[in-house]
C-alpha positions, 0 to 999 in steps of 0.5 A: 500500500505504501509503495502504491501510494508513493507511486501514485503520488509521484505520477500526479504531482507535476510542476504545471499542475501544482503551479496552476492550481496554486494560482487558483488558491491564491485568488481565494486569498486575494478575495479574503483580503478584499472583503476584509479591507472593504467597508461592508457591514456584514462580513460574515455573509460576504465571506460565506458567499465567497467561500461557497461561490468560489471555494466550494463551487470552483476551487474544490471540485476543479482541483480535486478533479485534476488530481483524482481523475488522473491518478488511475485514469492516466495509467488506464489510458496509456496502458501502464495500469496493466503492470499493477494487475500483474502484481499480487496486490488487492484491488482495494489497496490499489483503489485506496492508495490512489484515492489517498494520493489524490486527497493528499495533494488536493486537500492542502491546495484547497483547504489552506488558501480557503481557510486563510481567506476566511480568516482574512475576512475578519468575520470571526473564528466560526467562519474559519472553522466552518470553511476548514470543515466544509472544504475538507469534506468537499475534497474527500467526496470529490476524490471518491467520485472523480477517482472512479470517473477517471477509471470509468471513462476516457478523457474524464476531465471534461466529463467531470467539468460537465458534472460540476458546471452543469449538474451542480451549477444549474440542475441542482440549483433548480431545487427538488431532489436534484440537490440531494445528488450534488456535493456542493449543496451539502458542503455549502449547507455545512459551511453555512450551518457551522458559520451561522451564515445566510439561510438561503445557502442551506439545502439540507440538515446538518446531519445530511450535509455530513453523511451524504458526501461521505456516503457518496465517497464510499459508494464511489470507492466501492465502484472503483474497486469493482471496476478494477476487479472486472476491467480487462486491461490487457 
C-alpha cells in the first residue's frame, strides 16, 4: 500500500499542475483580503458567499478533479495500469492508495488558501472553522467520485467539468431532489450551518450535509474497486 501510494503520488504531482492550481488558491486569498479591507457591514455573509461561490463551487471540485481523475485514469489510458494487475496486490489497496494520493495533494491546495481567506475576512473564528470543515469534506467526496470517473471513462476531465458546471451549477440549483445528488449543496449547507451564515445557502440538515458526501465517497470507492476487479486491461 505504501509503495502504491508513493507511486501514485509521484505520477500526479507535476510542476504545471501544482503551479496552476496554486494560482487558483491564491485568488481565494486575494478575495479574503478584499472583503476584509472593504467597508461592508456584514462580513460574515460576504465571506460565506465567497467561500461557497468560489471555494466550494470552483476551487474544490476543479482541483480535486485534476488530481483524482488522473491518478488511475492516466495509467488506464496509456496502458501502464496493466503492470499493477500483474502484481499480487488487492484491488482495494490499489483503489485506496490512489484515492489517498489524490486527497493528499488536493486537500492542502484547497483547504489552506480557503481557510486563510476566511480568516482574512475578519468575520470571526466560526467562519474559519466552518470553511476548514466544509472544504475538507468537499475534497474527500470529490476524490471518491472523480477517482472512479477517471477509471470509468476516457478523457474524464471534461466529463467531470460537465458534472460540476452543469449538474451542480444549474440542475441542482433548480431545487427538488436534484440537490440531494450534488456535493456542493451539502458542503455549502455545512459551511453555512457551522458559520451561522445566510439561510438561503442551506439545502439540507446538518446531519445530511455530513453523511451524504461521505456516503457518496464510499459508494464511489466501492465502484472503483469493482471496476478494477472486472476491467480487462490487457
